[in-house]
PLY file of the C-alpha trace (Angstrom):
ply
format ascii 1.0
element vertex 383
property float x
property float y
property float z
element edge 382
property int vertex1
property int vertex2
end_header
24.39 -170.96 -64.29
23.56 -168.01 -66.59
21.98 -165.16 -64.78
19.42 -163.19 -66.90
19.12 -159.57 -66.04
15.58 -158.43 -65.54
14.34 -155.50 -67.72
14.69 -152.23 -66.01
11.42 -150.77 -64.95
10.73 -147.04 -64.86
10.28 -146.24 -61.19
7.22 -144.10 -61.75
4.97 -145.95 -64.14
6.46 -149.41 -64.52
7.20 -148.93 -68.28
10.33 -150.44 -69.75
12.77 -148.17 -71.51
12.15 -149.99 -74.82
8.41 -149.37 -74.59
9.05 -145.76 -73.67
11.20 -145.24 -76.76
8.57 -146.84 -79.00
5.86 -144.57 -77.60
8.08 -141.53 -78.08
8.86 -142.39 -81.71
5.17 -143.04 -82.43
4.22 -139.71 -80.88
6.75 -137.88 -83.05
5.48 -139.62 -86.21
1.88 -138.82 -85.34
2.81 -135.20 -84.76
4.62 -134.99 -88.10
1.61 -136.55 -89.83
-0.76 -134.10 -88.14
1.44 -131.18 -89.17
1.63 -132.48 -92.75
-2.13 -133.03 -92.94
-2.71 -129.68 -91.30
-0.61 -127.98 -93.99
-2.58 -129.64 -96.77
-5.88 -128.84 -95.07
-4.83 -125.22 -94.66
-3.70 -125.09 -98.29
-7.00 -126.62 -99.45
-8.99 -124.16 -97.37
-7.04 -121.26 -98.86
-7.55 -122.50 -102.44
-11.25 -123.18 -101.82
-11.72 -119.75 -100.26
-9.92 -118.06 -103.15
-11.97 -120.01 -105.70
-15.24 -119.13 -103.98
-14.14 -115.50 -103.74
-13.36 -115.36 -107.45
-16.59 -117.11 -108.47
-19.06 -115.44 -106.15
-17.46 -112.06 -105.47
-14.79 -111.06 -108.01
-16.58 -112.20 -111.18
-19.98 -110.63 -110.33
-18.36 -107.35 -109.26
-16.20 -107.29 -112.39
-19.12 -108.04 -114.71
-21.50 -105.58 -113.05
-18.88 -102.85 -113.05
-17.99 -103.52 -116.70
-21.33 -104.07 -118.39
-19.82 -103.05 -121.72
-18.13 -106.45 -121.89
-21.37 -108.49 -121.94
-22.37 -107.94 -125.59
-18.82 -108.62 -126.72
-18.73 -111.87 -124.77
-22.14 -113.05 -125.94
-21.50 -112.32 -129.58
-17.95 -113.61 -129.67
-18.65 -117.17 -128.62
-21.57 -119.49 -129.00
-21.29 -120.72 -125.41
-22.11 -117.35 -123.82
-20.56 -116.31 -120.47
-20.77 -117.02 -116.74
-17.20 -118.09 -116.05
-14.20 -116.12 -114.92
-12.14 -117.97 -117.50
-14.49 -116.80 -120.23
-14.22 -113.21 -119.03
-10.44 -113.38 -119.37
-10.69 -115.04 -122.78
-13.04 -112.46 -124.19
-11.15 -109.47 -122.87
-8.33 -110.88 -125.02
-10.68 -111.47 -127.96
-11.62 -107.78 -128.00
-8.31 -107.08 -129.68
-7.68 -110.38 -131.47
-10.04 -111.82 -134.08
-11.29 -115.30 -133.30
-10.29 -117.98 -134.05
-6.63 -116.86 -133.94
-3.73 -118.19 -136.02
-6.03 -119.46 -138.78
-5.87 -118.26 -142.38
-9.50 -118.36 -143.46
-8.62 -117.03 -146.89
-7.29 -120.50 -147.78
-10.16 -123.01 -147.46
-7.82 -125.66 -148.87
-6.08 -125.60 -145.47
-9.31 -127.14 -144.16
-9.32 -129.82 -146.89
-12.04 -127.96 -148.78
-10.67 -128.07 -152.31
-13.89 -127.12 -154.11
-14.26 -123.91 -152.10
-13.79 -120.25 -152.87
-13.02 -117.56 -150.27
-14.41 -114.09 -150.95
-15.60 -110.94 -149.17
-18.87 -109.00 -149.14
-19.02 -105.27 -148.46
-22.04 -104.87 -146.17
-21.66 -101.22 -145.19
-19.02 -98.63 -144.40
-16.30 -100.30 -142.32
-17.84 -103.77 -142.55
-16.47 -106.39 -144.93
-17.38 -109.97 -144.11
-15.50 -113.08 -145.13
-17.40 -115.87 -146.87
-16.87 -119.34 -148.32
-18.67 -120.87 -151.28
-18.52 -124.67 -151.46
-19.61 -126.13 -154.79
-21.88 -129.17 -155.20
-19.72 -132.26 -155.65
-21.18 -133.12 -159.05
-20.25 -129.73 -160.51
-16.52 -129.96 -159.81
-15.22 -133.07 -161.55
-12.05 -134.20 -163.31
-13.77 -133.64 -166.62
-15.11 -130.20 -165.67
-12.84 -127.93 -163.65
-14.47 -124.71 -162.41
-12.05 -121.94 -161.49
-12.83 -119.73 -158.46
-13.61 -116.70 -160.63
-16.53 -118.65 -162.15
-18.04 -119.99 -158.90
-20.64 -117.21 -158.80
-21.88 -118.18 -162.27
-22.69 -121.65 -160.95
-25.15 -120.37 -158.32
-27.90 -120.34 -160.93
-27.09 -123.89 -162.07
-30.38 -125.16 -160.64
-28.75 -126.80 -157.62
-30.32 -125.84 -154.30
-28.33 -123.46 -152.09
-27.78 -123.52 -148.32
-26.86 -120.29 -146.55
-25.22 -121.63 -143.39
-25.20 -119.32 -140.37
-23.09 -120.11 -137.35
-19.91 -118.95 -135.60
-16.37 -119.96 -136.49
-17.01 -121.11 -140.05
-13.76 -123.10 -140.11
-14.54 -125.31 -137.08
-14.02 -129.01 -137.74
-17.61 -130.16 -137.22
-18.90 -127.40 -139.49
-16.43 -128.28 -142.22
-17.74 -131.86 -142.03
-21.29 -130.58 -142.56
-20.19 -128.50 -145.58
-18.72 -131.66 -147.07
-21.93 -133.58 -146.43
-24.08 -130.92 -148.10
-21.67 -130.73 -151.02
-21.85 -134.52 -151.47
-25.64 -134.16 -151.56
-25.02 -131.77 -154.48
-26.02 -128.51 -152.80
-24.22 -125.19 -152.91
-23.10 -124.03 -149.47
-22.37 -120.37 -148.68
-21.27 -119.55 -145.15
-20.10 -116.26 -143.64
-18.15 -114.92 -140.70
-20.13 -112.10 -139.09
-18.59 -108.68 -138.55
-15.73 -108.69 -136.04
-15.35 -112.43 -136.40
-12.82 -114.52 -138.32
-11.29 -112.20 -140.91
-14.35 -109.92 -141.09
-14.07 -106.29 -140.07
-16.45 -104.36 -137.81
-17.88 -104.90 -134.33
-20.54 -107.53 -133.54
-24.01 -106.60 -132.26
-27.27 -108.51 -132.57
-28.66 -106.22 -135.27
-25.26 -106.08 -136.94
-24.81 -109.83 -137.38
-28.40 -110.15 -138.63
-27.65 -107.36 -141.14
-24.65 -109.38 -142.34
-26.81 -112.47 -142.84
-29.48 -110.37 -144.60
-26.91 -108.92 -146.98
-25.52 -112.38 -147.77
-29.03 -113.71 -148.48
-29.88 -110.82 -150.78
-26.55 -111.22 -152.57
-27.35 -114.90 -153.12
-30.85 -114.04 -154.29
-29.42 -111.88 -157.06
-27.11 -114.66 -158.21
-29.34 -117.71 -157.72
-31.77 -117.36 -160.59
-34.30 -120.19 -160.20
-32.20 -122.04 -157.59
-33.89 -122.31 -154.19
-32.23 -120.88 -151.09
-32.47 -122.64 -147.72
-31.13 -121.18 -144.47
-29.42 -123.46 -141.92
-28.55 -122.10 -138.47
-26.58 -123.84 -135.73
-26.45 -122.96 -132.02
-26.36 -119.17 -131.60
-26.69 -119.02 -135.38
-30.28 -120.25 -134.95
-31.07 -116.94 -133.27
-29.66 -115.10 -136.29
-31.52 -117.43 -138.66
-34.97 -116.97 -137.09
-34.57 -113.19 -136.90
-33.38 -113.08 -140.51
-36.22 -115.36 -141.64
-38.78 -113.15 -139.86
-37.44 -110.06 -141.62
-37.49 -111.78 -145.01
-41.01 -113.16 -144.51
-42.25 -109.73 -143.40
-40.91 -108.39 -146.70
-42.59 -111.19 -148.65
-39.23 -112.72 -149.62
-39.73 -116.22 -148.22
-36.74 -118.59 -148.09
-37.35 -122.09 -149.43
-36.97 -123.59 -145.94
-35.32 -123.21 -142.54
-33.20 -125.78 -140.65
-32.40 -125.08 -137.00
-29.73 -127.28 -135.44
-29.38 -127.26 -131.63
-31.54 -124.13 -131.22
-32.67 -122.22 -128.14
-35.91 -120.33 -127.58
-34.36 -117.04 -126.39
-30.99 -115.81 -125.16
-32.32 -115.26 -121.62
-33.19 -118.91 -121.04
-30.14 -120.11 -122.95
-27.87 -118.17 -120.57
-29.90 -119.29 -117.55
-29.56 -122.95 -118.50
-25.98 -122.94 -119.69
-23.80 -125.33 -117.61
-21.35 -122.51 -116.83
-24.19 -120.79 -114.99
-24.50 -123.56 -112.40
-22.33 -121.83 -109.77
-24.55 -118.71 -109.96
-28.02 -119.87 -110.88
-29.41 -120.23 -107.35
-28.02 -116.92 -106.12
-30.45 -114.01 -105.78
-28.32 -111.60 -107.81
-27.71 -113.95 -110.77
-30.25 -112.28 -113.04
-29.36 -108.75 -111.89
-25.64 -109.17 -112.57
-25.59 -111.25 -115.73
-28.92 -111.42 -117.51
-30.07 -107.83 -117.00
-26.76 -106.61 -118.39
-27.31 -108.60 -121.58
-30.75 -107.03 -122.01
-29.40 -103.53 -121.41
-27.15 -103.94 -124.44
-29.96 -105.04 -126.72
-29.07 -108.73 -126.94
-32.27 -110.77 -126.94
-32.36 -113.23 -129.85
-36.04 -113.91 -129.15
-36.37 -116.88 -131.47
-39.63 -117.94 -129.80
-41.18 -114.64 -130.95
-39.46 -114.35 -134.32
-40.38 -117.88 -135.38
-44.08 -117.01 -135.23
-43.62 -114.94 -138.42
-41.60 -117.58 -140.27
-43.89 -119.18 -142.85
-41.73 -121.71 -144.79
-41.19 -125.30 -143.68
-39.01 -125.58 -140.58
-36.88 -128.57 -139.56
-35.47 -128.62 -136.01
-32.62 -131.00 -135.10
-31.57 -131.49 -131.47
-29.61 -134.11 -129.53
-30.88 -135.16 -126.11
-27.34 -135.07 -124.70
-26.74 -131.45 -125.72
-25.39 -129.81 -122.55
-24.57 -126.46 -124.18
-28.09 -125.67 -125.40
-30.37 -128.03 -123.46
-32.72 -130.26 -125.45
-35.75 -128.79 -123.66
-35.05 -125.32 -125.11
-35.21 -126.71 -128.64
-38.45 -128.46 -127.71
-39.89 -125.19 -126.39
-39.06 -123.47 -129.69
-40.74 -126.27 -131.61
-43.97 -125.99 -129.61
-43.93 -122.21 -130.09
-43.49 -122.59 -133.85
-46.49 -124.93 -134.03
-48.78 -122.20 -132.69
-48.92 -120.38 -136.03
-48.81 -123.33 -138.41
-51.88 -123.59 -140.63
-52.90 -124.52 -144.17
-51.29 -121.32 -145.51
-47.87 -121.95 -143.98
-45.28 -124.66 -144.17
-45.03 -127.18 -141.39
-42.53 -127.65 -138.58
-40.86 -130.96 -137.74
-38.74 -131.81 -134.70
-36.13 -134.57 -134.99
-34.62 -135.71 -131.66
-31.38 -137.70 -131.47
-30.95 -140.13 -128.60
-28.23 -139.42 -126.03
-26.75 -142.87 -126.60
-25.36 -141.67 -129.95
-23.18 -139.08 -128.22
-23.85 -136.30 -130.75
-24.08 -133.61 -128.09
-24.04 -130.02 -129.35
-21.80 -130.36 -132.40
-21.86 -133.84 -133.89
-25.30 -134.28 -135.43
-23.55 -134.29 -138.82
-22.46 -137.85 -137.92
-26.04 -139.15 -137.84
-26.36 -141.75 -140.62
-29.97 -140.72 -141.24
-29.12 -137.03 -141.70
-28.66 -137.13 -145.52
-32.11 -138.67 -146.01
-33.64 -136.15 -143.59
-32.12 -133.28 -145.57
-33.25 -134.70 -148.91
-36.76 -135.22 -147.58
-36.89 -131.68 -146.23
-35.60 -130.12 -149.45
-38.05 -132.22 -151.43
-40.94 -131.02 -149.27
-40.46 -127.39 -150.37
-43.85 -125.94 -151.16
-45.58 -128.97 -149.66
-46.87 -129.92 -146.24
-44.37 -132.04 -144.35
0 1
1 2
2 3
3 4
4 5
5 6
6 7
7 8
8 9
9 10
10 11
11 12
12 13
13 14
14 15
15 16
16 17
17 18
18 19
19 20
20 21
21 22
22 23
23 24
24 25
25 26
26 27
27 28
28 29
29 30
30 31
31 32
32 33
33 34
34 35
35 36
36 37
37 38
38 39
39 40
40 41
41 42
42 43
43 44
44 45
45 46
46 47
47 48
48 49
49 50
50 51
51 52
52 53
53 54
54 55
55 56
56 57
57 58
58 59
59 60
60 61
61 62
62 63
63 64
64 65
65 66
66 67
67 68
68 69
69 70
70 71
71 72
72 73
73 74
74 75
75 76
76 77
77 78
78 79
79 80
80 81
81 82
82 83
83 84
84 85
85 86
86 87
87 88
88 89
89 90
90 91
91 92
92 93
93 94
94 95
95 96
96 97
97 98
98 99
99 100
100 101
101 102
102 103
103 104
104 105
105 106
106 107
107 108
108 109
109 110
110 111
111 112
112 113
113 114
114 115
115 116
116 117
117 118
118 119
119 120
120 121
121 122
122 123
123 124
124 125
125 126
126 127
127 128
128 129
129 130
130 131
131 132
132 133
133 134
134 135
135 136
136 137
137 138
138 139
139 140
140 141
141 142
142 143
143 144
144 145
145 146
146 147
147 148
148 149
149 150
150 151
151 152
152 153
153 154
154 155
155 156
156 157
157 158
158 159
159 160
160 161
161 162
162 163
163 164
164 165
165 166
166 167
167 168
168 169
169 170
170 171
171 172
172 173
173 174
174 175
175 176
176 177
177 178
178 179
179 180
180 181
181 182
182 183
183 184
184 185
185 186
186 187
187 188
188 189
189 190
190 191
191 192
192 193
193 194
194 195
195 196
196 197
197 198
198 199
199 200
200 201
201 202
202 203
203 204
204 205
205 206
206 207
207 208
208 209
209 210
210 211
211 212
212 213
213 214
214 215
215 216
216 217
217 218
218 219
219 220
220 221
221 222
222 223
223 224
224 225
225 226
226 227
227 228
228 229
229 230
230 231
231 232
232 233
233 234
234 235
235 236
236 237
237 238
238 239
239 240
240 241
241 242
242 243
243 244
244 245
245 246
246 247
247 248
248 249
249 250
250 251
251 252
252 253
253 254
254 255
255 256
256 257
257 258
258 259
259 260
260 261
261 262
262 263
263 264
264 265
265 266
266 267
267 268
268 269
269 270
270 271
271 272
272 273
273 274
274 275
275 276
276 277
277 278
278 279
279 280
280 281
281 282
282 283
283 284
284 285
285 286
286 287
287 288
288 289
289 290
290 291
291 292
292 293
293 294
294 295
295 296
296 297
297 298
298 299
299 300
300 301
301 302
302 303
303 304
304 305
305 306
306 307
307 308
308 309
309 310
310 311
311 312
312 313
313 314
314 315
315 316
316 317
317 318
318 319
319 320
320 321
321 322
322 323
323 324
324 325
325 326
326 327
327 328
328 329
329 330
330 331
331 332
332 333
333 334
334 335
335 336
336 337
337 338
338 339
339 340
340 341
341 342
342 343
343 344
344 345
345 346
346 347
347 348
348 349
349 350
350 351
351 352
352 353
353 354
354 355
355 356
356 357
357 358
358 359
359 360
360 361
361 362
362 363
363 364
364 365
365 366
366 367
367 368
368 369
369 370
370 371
371 372
372 373
373 374
374 375
375 376
376 377
377 378
378 379
379 380
380 381
381 382
C-alpha cells in the first residue's frame, strides 16, 4: 500500500509551506508595483508642480519685470502673448527677423511668378519690403511684362488691393494673392518695419505709418484705378486705423475688407486661447494687459471704424479660435452705429464652423470670389 505523506502544516497558523511561499511572492510583487507607481506619481507631481510654477509664477514675474518685451511680442506675431513658450520665441525674434530662413526677395520661391519684390523708403532707418502681384490677364504668353514695368501697370484701370497682414509669405496669404490675381486685381502687400526683410522696429504708430506710406505711394501710381484695403487678423487693426486717418484727411479708399477682425487689442488678448491659464486670476489684467497699454498698443478698431466712411465688408469664421467670432461681430455692430445715407454700408459674412476655415482658411470658401466681385462692384453704392 502506498502511503501518502500529509502536507506539512505551519505549527502557528496552520498554513502550508506552499501557500506561505505564494503569499510571500505576491507581497513582494505588490510592493514592487507600489514602489513603481509611487515613483511615477512622484514624478508626475514634480512635473505638474514645475509646470504650475512656470505658468502661474515664473511667467507673470518675468513679464511684469520686463515690460519692455510686451510691445515686441504683440507686434511680432498675430497671436499675441500669454504663454511661456511665446516669451522664449519672441526674445529670440528680437534679434532675428521673422519668418527666418526665407528669402522674401524672390517671390518665385513661393510660386508667385507674376510678382515683383521691391522696397519703399518710409523714413530714416526704415525701408519696408513689398510685393506687387499683377492681375492674371495682364501677364500672358502674348504680353510679357518685365518687373521694371510693373509700376506702369498700376494705372491700367484694374482695381488694386493693398493687403495688410503679418508674414506676407505665409501659405494661406499666398493663396489669397493668387485668388485676387485670378480675379484680375493688382495686389500690393508689405512687411511692416522690423518684420520680414524690412528694417526698423515695430510699434503701433510705426506699422500704421508704413501702411500709410504704401497707400500714398499707390495713390500716386494708380491714376484712375481704385484702391481697396484688405486687412487680416492683427492687420485689421492696422487697416481700420489707416482708414480712419485717410478718411479724416478726405482721402477715402474705395472700400475696406476686414478678415477675422477683433474690436480692440484688449479684448483680443483677453479672449485669446493662450490666455486660458491666466484669465480667471486676479492679476491677469495687471500683469499682461496693463503692460500692453503702457507701451501704447491699443488698436482700438471699434473706435477707429466709426470714422471710416467707405463700404466695409467683414469676413469671419465661427470656428476661429485665435480671434473669436464674437469679437468680429462686436466690431460689425459698432460700425453700424455711424452708417447713414452719406456713408457706405457695412456687411458681415459669417462662415459656418462645419467648413473648418478657422482663422486662416477663408480663402478656400467657394463663394469668396463672388463676394469680392460684388463688394468691388458696390463701390460708391449702398450695399
